C-alpha positions in Angstrom: -4.7 -13.2 11.0 -1.6 -13.0 9.1 2.0 -14.3 8.8 3.5 -10.9 10.1 6.2 -8.8 8.3 8.5 -6.1 8.8 7.0 -3.2 7.1 10.9 -2.0 6.4 12.0 -4.5 5.3 9.8 -6.6 3.7 10.3 -9.6 5.4 9.3 -12.0 7.4 9.4 -11.5 11.5 11.0 -14.5 13.7 10.2 -14.8 17.3 13.1 -16.9 19.1 13.7 -19.0 15.6 9.0 -18.9 15.2 6.7 -17.4 12.4 5.1 -14.2 14.0 1.9 -13.6 13.2 -0.1 -10.3 13.3 -4.2 -9.4 13.5 -6.3 -6.3 14.4 -5.4 -3.4 13.0 -1.7 -3.6 12.6 -3.1 -7.0 9.8 -5.4 -4.4 8.0 -2.4 -1.8 7.5 0.3 -4.5 6.6 -2.1 -5.6 3.8 -3.2 -2.2 2.5 0.9 -1.5 2.7 1.2 -4.8 0.4 -1.4 -3.6 -1.7 -0.2 -1.1 -2.3 3.0 -1.9 -3.2 2.0 -5.0 -5.0 2.8 -4.3 -9.0 0.0 -5.0 -11.3 1.6 -8.0 -14.0 3.6 -9.4 -10.9 1.7 -12.8 -10.1 2.2 -15.2 -11.9 -1.1 -17.2 -11.0 -3.0 -13.7 -11.3 -2.3 -11.4 -13.8 -5.0 -9.2 -13.2 -3.5 -7.9 -9.7 -1.9 -5.5 -8.4 -1.6 -1.3 -9.4 0.0 -0.4 -12.7 2.9 1.5 -11.6 4.5 1.2 -14.3 2.0 2.3 -16.2 0.8 5.1 -14.1 3.7 6.5 -12.2 7.1 5.0 -14.2 6.6 7.1 -16.1 8.0 10.8 -18.4 5.2 13.5 -16.7 2.3 10.9 -14.4 -0.6 12.4 -13.8 -1.1 12.6 -10.1 -5.0 12.4 -10.5 -4.7 9.6 -12.8 -2.6 7.5 -9.7 -4.6 9.0 -7.2 -7.6 7.9 -7.8 -6.0 3.8 -7.9 -4.4 4.0 -4.8 -7.7 5.4 -3.5 -10.0 2.5 -5.3 -7.4 0.2 -4.7 -7.9 0.8 -0.5 -11.5 1.5 -1.0 -11.4 -2.1 -2.3 -10.8 -3.7 0.7 -13.8 -5.5 2.7 -11.9 -3.5 6.5 -12.1 -0.6 5.3 -14.8 2.0 5.9 -13.9 5.0 4.9 -10.7 7.3 3.3 -10.6 10.5 6.3 -7.5 12.0 4.8 -5.4 11.2 1.2 -2.7 13.6 0.4 -0.2 12.7 -2.3 3.2 14.6 -3.5 5.2 14.3 -6.6 9.1 15.2 -6.0 10.3 15.5 -9.4 13.8 16.6 -8.5 13.9 13.4 -6.6 11.7 11.4 -8.4 9.6 10.3 -5.3 5.7 9.6 -4.2 4.7 10.2 -1.3 1.8 9.1 -0.3 0.1 10.1 3.4 -3.6 7.9 4.7 -5.3 8.5 7.0 -8.3 5.7 7.1 -11.6 4.5 8.9 -11.5 0.4 8.8 -13.1 -2.1 10.8 -11.1 -1.5 13.9 -9.8 1.2 14.4 -8.0 4.8 12.3 -4.8 2.8 10.2 -2.1 5.4 9.1 -0.1 4.7 6.7 3.4 6.8 5.3 5.0 5.9 2.1 7.5 6.7 0.7 8.2 5.6 -3.3 11.4 6.1 -5.4 10.2 6.7 -9.2 
């Protein structure tokens, strides 16, 4: 069980003044989305955690295959992930966005993740 986070606003969710709890598939999806949005060198207690978004995505002419590999390694590293059923990513140079669509087979069931990163 984890504290529930609103995946749109990235804020903790309160119900009747109490922190909400999340478990099962929803917890796996939340954990994976947080992992994907966590920047390398961001957490002062362990600078080795996170994805290197600044070194791979937020650069001129990013290498999409390198980004895809970084994402897939991070996702498959999670102990609840059994396999990746579908994966696609799109780099839109005009809108400076990177879209990730994932369908994952997890221990609890199927998890769908759709993220748009503004570069």
